[in-house]
N, C-alpha and C positions, 0 to 999 in steps of 0.2 A: 503493500498499497504506499509506503514512504517513495519508493522507485518510480511509482507511477504518479505520486502527487510532483514529484521533479519535474517529469514531464509536462503537466496539466497546470505548474506554473511557468514555462517557458515562455508563454505570451503575456503573463501579466503585468510585468513592467515597462513591457517594449516602448508603450508610447511614452511614459515617463522619462524611459533613459535617453528617448531621442527628441523630447520637447524642446528643450529650450537650445538644442544644436540644430537642429535639422526643422522641424515642424510648425514651430512659431516665426523664426526667418522665412521660410517658403510662405508662408500661408497668413503675414503681416499679422499675427494674433497680439496681443497685450499678454501679461502675467495674467489675470486674471481670468480671461476667457481659452488662456492655455491649461489653467488649474481648473477649470468647470469641464473644459472636453477628458482632463486626467478623470475626474470626479462622477463622468458616465460612465464608468466602467463599477461604481462603485454605488453609484443611483442605482443601475441595471439591476447589480447583486443584491440590492434591497428590498427592489420592489420583488424581486421571484421567490427570495429564500424562504420568505415565511409558509410560500405555499409548498414548495419542494420538501423543506426540512421536515417542515410537521406531516407531510404524506410519505415520510421513513416510517411515521406510528403504525401505517396503513396496508404499505407494498414493503418489499423487499430494498433495502437503500443502494444495496448494489446497479439496482435498474435503473433509479433516479442518477445518481453516481454516471452512469453507462451515458444516458443522453447529454446529460451536462456538460461531461468532455468533450462529445462530436459537437454540440453548438458551439464551444468555447473555441474550440479550433479552428472550424469553418470561419468563424467570424472574424478571428485574428488573420485570417487569408483573405477576407474580404474585404479588412480594411485596406491591406496590401494593396489589392484592385482597382476598388471602388473611391477610395476616401479623397475628397479633394478640398476641401475646407473644413471651417470650423463646424457646421449643419450637420454635412454627412460623415464626419470624422468624429461628433459624440455622438451621435446616432448609432453608427457602426459598434462603435465601443462601448454602447451600452449593452448592446446584443451580447456583447463578447463578457461583459459583466452579469448578464443572466445567466448564461452558460454557466459559468462557475459559479454559480450560485448553487447550481447543481452539482456544482463536482468537489466542492471543502467542506463544509460540514453535513453532508450525506456520505461523503466521504469517511469522516469521520465515526458517522452512528454507522458506516457499514464494518466498521473496524472494530469498534466498541460492541456490536451487538455479535462479535466473531470471539471475543475475549474472553478467558474465563472469568469466575465469579472473586472477587474477592480488589484489593486495591490495585485501579488499573494508570495512576496518576503519570507513572513513568511512560507507559505504553502512549498516553496521550500524549506528554510532553514528548515524545519520540517524532511522533506524527508530527505537533503540530511547531518542532523548530524547525523538522526537513522542510518546513514553509520560508525557512530563511535561506537553504541552502538553495532551494528551487527560486527564489525570487535574484540571489546573486546572478544564479548562469544566467537567468535572463535579462538584469543588467549587461554582462557578459557578454553573449552570445551576439542580442539586441544592438548594441554601440559598437562592436567592433564591424559585424554586417554592414551595415547603415556607415560606417566612416569607409569600408572598404565595396560595396558595392548597391550603395542607398539603403536610405530608410526602407522603400518598400520589399526589398529583398526580406531585411529585417524580419517582416511579417509574414512574407513569406513562408519563412522556416520556422521561426517561432511559434506556429500556426498546427506545426508537423507534431509538436511536443505531444498531447495529451491524445494522441497513439496508446503512449506507454500504459495509461491509466484503464484505453481500454483493455488492453492485451489483459492487467490486472484483474479487473471486471470478470473478464471470461475463465481466468482462473482459480478465482475463490469461490468454494462453495457457497449453493443456494441458501439464503435465513430468510423466513418470511414469518415477520412481527406475529403476536398470536392478535386474532381479531379483536378491533376498537366500533366500539360505535358511541354516536355525537356527533357533536359538526366536528368540520376536521380542522379547522381555523378556533379552536377553542384557548386562547391564550388565560384565561380566568383562573387556571388552577399553578399556572406560571407565577403569574404578577402576586397570587396570592404568596410564594414562596421568598419569603426576603431574603434568604439567608443566599439564594438565587439569584435573585435580582441582585442586589451588591457588589457578587459578580460581574454581573453582564452589564453593568453603566460603568464598572470599573475598564473593564475590555472597551467599551465606547470609547472612554478616554484616552486608553491606551491605540489603540484604532485609530484615532486623531490625528496624536503625535505620530504617528509611523506610516501611516499613509501623506502626512503633509512632508513630512523629510525625506520622503522617496519619491515624491512627486516633483521635490525640487531641490535634491542633493548635485543633482548632476550640475543646472543650474547653479547655486551656489557654488560648486570648485570651477567652471567656465570662470565665474565671477576674480574666483583670487587668483587663478592664473592669470589673470587678464592684466591685476591690477596690482600684484603682490609678487607675481612671478612663482615657478615652479618646479624642478629639475623635469625635464622631457619625459622620465622613467613614471612621473606621479601622476599620472593624469586622470582625468574623470573617471574611465574604463576601469583603472584599477583602484581609485578610492572606493567610486561604487559598488562594486562588488567585492571587496573588502570590509563595507559597510553592513551586504550583506549577508556573507557568510559568517562573520565573526558571530551573528546573532543564531546561529545554531547551539554553540556553548553559553554563551550568555541563559538562552530560555532555558536552557538545562541545567544549568547552574543556580539560575532562577528559581526553577522549581523544587531544587534540592535544598536550598536556604529555606523556601516554605516548607518542607516538610520537617526541618528540624527545629526553625524557630516558629510555626506558625506560620498560616498562611495569610491571613490579615498582615502581618508587622513584618514579612518578607518583601510584601507586595508595597504597602505603601512605605518604607525605607527606598525600596527602587523608585518608584514615582516619583516622590519629594526629589532625589539626588538624580533624576532625569531634568526636573525642569532647572535644577539649577544649574548643570550642562547647557542646556540648549542656551538660559542667559548669556552665559560666561563666553560663547559661541558669540552671539550676537551683539555682546559689549565690542569684542577684540575683533570683527568683521576685518579690519585693515593689518592684522597681526602678522607677521610674516607667515608664509605656508606653512613652514614645517609644525610653527605651532599649533594652525589651524588643524592639520592633518590629526595630530594628537590627539587634539578636543576631538575631533570625529570621531576618532576611533574608540574613544571612551563614551561618547553619545552612541558608537554603535553597538556597546556593549548594553549601556542605562535603557535604552530604547524596547528593546525587546524583551530585557532580562524576567517581565513580570506577564508574558505572554502566557507561557507553558501555566503557570500557575494560576491564574486567572480563569483558562478554560479547562484545566483539571478540576480548579475547584465549583464550578459550576458544574462540571460532569458529575461530580459527587453530589451536592448537592440538588441535582434534578430529581423527581420523583421518575421512578422506573417508566412509568405506563405513558410520563408526560415528558418524556426524555426529547424525544419528536420537536414537539413545540418548544420547548424549551433549547434545545442548540438554534433553533429558528427566528427566537425573539434574540438569542445571543449575538446572533451574525447579521439582526437586520439592525439592532441598534448598533453594534461593529460598524459595520459599512455603512450604515446611515452618516453615523458621523464622521465616516473615513471620507466621505464626500463634501463634507463641511470641511475637514482639513484640509485640503487639498484646497478647492476653490478659498478658502479665506486664507489659507499662506499668501497665493497670489494674487489676491484680492490687499492684502498690507503690502505686499511688493510695491505695488502700483500706488499704492497711497500714502508711500515715504520715498520714491523716486525712482521706483522701476529696479529691474534687476543689475543694472551696473551702479548702483545706490550703495551705498556701506549703510545707510538710513533706512535703506527699506530692509535690507538684510536681519539688521537688527529689529523691526519690527515683527518680520517673519519669523523671529527665533523668541519675541515676545510672546505671540500668539501662542506657537509650539507650546512653550513652558506653561500659559496658562489653560491651555486646555487638557495639559496633562494634570495640572495639579488641581483638577476637580476628581482625578480618582479618588485619592484618601479620602476626602469627602464622601464619595459614594458608602466606601467601605464603613467607614464611621456610621453614616447611616443604617445599614444594615443589620449595626452590629447593637443598634440602641434599642430595645424591644419596648413594645408596643404595649400602651397602657394595659389592657385585658390579658396581656404576657405577662405581665410584673407583677395582679393582681391572681391570675392561675399558679404563679408560683409561691406566693406567700401563704395560697390556701394547704 
């Protein structure tokens, strides 16, 4: 499943990887328009994931995963063939995100349905952290292909990646869930699960920051190279690849820390640290390139370190018969805020002088820091007992 996910993720940041250097100049886009086009992926995901993930409570998640992988790959190839500007690009990229809605959380459901009973947090964390390796490969392959053979070629090639998950789906055993009654989109039991909601809202804050920096990482490093200079080997390709790949060990170590010190405590510390690093980067946007490279690698550790713990916590808190609905809300909130993060960071850039302005990048990183700082508040809210709960305990 993890290998299949690597293939499914090859298209994931193909647009973001080529946004600042290729698409925005070719189509004359502002930073806000570029961010909005990138957020189309998350928006399409957000619209489809409630239905597709909740559907896995009724049918084998493997079938949803198979269909979503095919749509994601075809839409990515279609972007390379048909995209001609902001509107066509946003529409097609939203369709790719819709396909990925059937490929990520349904994949997690397909995996957890086949794991033995017991603590599955390490397996869940391995699956979620392999996301980072796939994103790193997407950054690397998309930029290398675009620089050498044009950005359309990058979409053609990365669109082939989901075939790996199609093969995985055909190899794993069938596993149909127990028959369910009632409405398909019934989120009432999930909203009643305050513990799960805390992790879900925390995940939303995490996704806001993560998608915001992934969308604009290449643009920021392009600014650094242009204004501060950098060794030729310290290219946007290398920086974005390393930033993404170190996310996997960071996520695994973050989950191990959560198991040892407690999930809420570990996640809160990581989120506060990440907000601080973002502010330091923004305040030092004109620092030497080697200083910013070091700070970005630290940021590459703090941004994803809470991901595995948040998803494992949500999965553990979910009631088994409503796990699909819980996963659906988890993804809906996460990718909804991802869309806002990509657009909001671009809008902040425009408001403060654009991608070639130090003030623009300062405001962009302030926005990222403010977003992740909401995560600890969500976890604190989840820990606060309702009055009726306190009364029942006293009795």
